[in-house]
C-alpha positions, 0 to 999 in steps of 0.5 A: 218150383216154377224156377226149376221148371222154367230152367228145365224149359230153357235148357231143353230149348236151348238144346233144341236151338242148338241141335238145329243149328248143328244140324243147318251147319252139316247141311250147309257143309254138305252143299258145299262139298256137293257144290265143289264136285259140280263146280269141277264137272262144269269146267268152271276154273277154266273160265273163270279164273286168270289172276285169282281164282274165279275173279274172272279175266279169261278172254275167249277170242271168237268170230264175233269178237273177244268175250272176257269172263265175269267175276263169280267170286263171293264179292258183294260188289264185283262177284256174285256173293249179293246175288240171291238163289233165284237170280243165280239159277235165273242167270244159270238157266235163262242167261239173265242178269239180276239187273235184267240184262241178257247174257251173251251165249260165251256163258253156256247157260244154254247147257246149264239149263239142264241142270236140276235146281238142287245142283245149281243151289249146291254150286251157289253155296261152294261159289259163296264159300270160296274167297271174294275177289275185288275185280271188276269185270272188264267189258267184251270187246265185240263188234257191231251188231254183237255189241247191242246187248239188247238184241239177245232177247230176240236171238234167244228166240231162235237159238235156244234148244229143247231141255235135255231129258232122260232116255228110259230106253237107256241105262242109267249110266248112258243117261248119266253120261248125256247129262254130263255132256249136254248140261254142266261139262257142256261138251256141245258147247265146244264140239257142235258147229254154230251158225252165223249168229253164234247159236249151236246147230244141234240137229248136226250134233257133236260133228266138231266146229271149224271155228272153235274158240280162239280160232282153234279147230275142234275136232268131232266127237261123232263121227259118222265115218267111223274114222279117228274118234269113231274108230275109239273103243269105250275104253280108249274114250274113257282113258283120253278123258281121264289121262289125256292119251290117245289110242295112238299114244299122242296127248290131247292138247289145245283146250282140251288140256283145261278140260283134263286139268279142270274137268274130266281129270276131276270126275269120279270113276263112275262119271268117267264111265258113264260120260265114255259110254255115252260119247261111244254110244254115239259113233256106234248106235 
């Protein structure tokens, strides 16, 4: 009798544990799937894939010197596979490594700081699920005094803007577009001018950047004179973000080709609509 009852209890316990394990695996799978989309709208592949996916090694030439992107694969030694969730969130939001070192703002943590915790956890789940890359990150090639990493703590005091918040007076679609532009998709990072220390001049808005990455002149997304981009319709903006064609039949080039390939070209129709609605509103208040 007791043996039979114990067998029944053990069987029930096993079923419960099995159900919990299956449920956990399902949750993990969902997190990885969500993280894959966050990876895309963040354009992570553009900066962190050179020879191998997520292995880093992409050079970013700026007036301050040359930055080299890091390995963000799941490798325990060379990547971020050994990081805890808390360490990952601190890096993404505060620009601080697990060792306590400050990251340079070429890594756009000032935009990622606007991302909610769950989005960051989902992104970490996706990155952890990818193949590890045994490739060490090369050092940056920066001029003095910008090669003094310790000074970044002071830099952050003067060059970190207010955190993004939704605008209750705007629609949910507009707010989603604003979040994308100021958060994971970090449009502000390239289209906003920077000061002599590399900080974003956020009060000027996305009026373009004469000294963009690799010496590229980055065009404005906010056109006070209603010329060029300011004369585009919302459908024009959406079409350009999706396929890269401008209203006059030309195609977006330069670094935007990477954005089209790895970011906006992978957005859902709803997110394309949201981003275009937000950008259109900046030129047509």
